[in-house]
N, C-alpha and C positions, 0 to 999 in steps of 0.2 A: 438449509435449504441446500446450501452448495453439495452435503452429503447425498443426498438426495436425487441431485441431479450427475451425479458419477464424479464430482470433483474431491479431489485429494488438499484439505484445506485446515490450518490452525488459526485460531487468534494469539497474540502473541502472551496473550495471559495465560492461555492451555499451554505454552510450550517454556512456561518460567521466567518469563521474561517482563513482567506486568511492572511499569517504571520506567521501564529502561528507555534512553538518550535514542535519539535517530539515530547518530552515530555507532550507538552499540548493537542497534537491529540490522546495520548494512553487512557485517560480517555473516550473521546467521541467514539472511536471505541470500547472499552471494556465494555462501558455501553448500545450500541446503537447494539452490539454483530453484527459489522460489518465485512466484510472482507476487510482488507485494501491493497491498490495495489499501490508500489511505485517503485521508479527507487533509491532510496537511502537503499540500504539493511544493508549496515554497521550499520547505526543508528540504524536501528530496528532487526538485528538479529545478530547482531556483524563481526568478520572479516571472509573472505572466508575461510580461514584455519583455524576456530574453530568456525561454526556455532553454536549460541546459548549461545556461553561464554561472551557477553556482548550484549549491546543495551537494546531498549526499551522491546523489550519483553523476555528476558532473567529471570524475575522472574514470566510470566505467565506460569500456568500449562496447562491451555487449553482456546483454544480462537476460535473466529469464523473464522479466516485464517488470513495469512499474504503470499500474492505474490510478491515477486520480479521481477522486469523484469530488468535487468543489461545488459548495451550494452556501447562498448568504446564509447565516446563523446553522450551517450543518444539516446533515440529514439524521432525520429520528430512523430509531432501527424499525420502523413499521415502514418509511420509506424507502429505505434501504432493500428492505425484502420486497415491495412492491417491483421497483425497479431491477433487482435478482430474477422475478419471476418472470421478467423480459427478455430474458435469454432463451 
């Protein structure tokens, strides 16, 4: 869907990074100037009550972006497609 809408995108699996830890993804994200979309916000931006206080991006002053999509129990691929279709 992203490609159909003109976005350049890749899943970590397609980048050969399946199973990599969050801290291992950070370098690729920053060097590639990627906007990272995750449902794992705490690891990347810190706890909800103190965003930016910790997490992989706490020491980064500027980057292409971090989009955190959180939902209780996660988001199924069908719901992700539905939400992406709203853009």
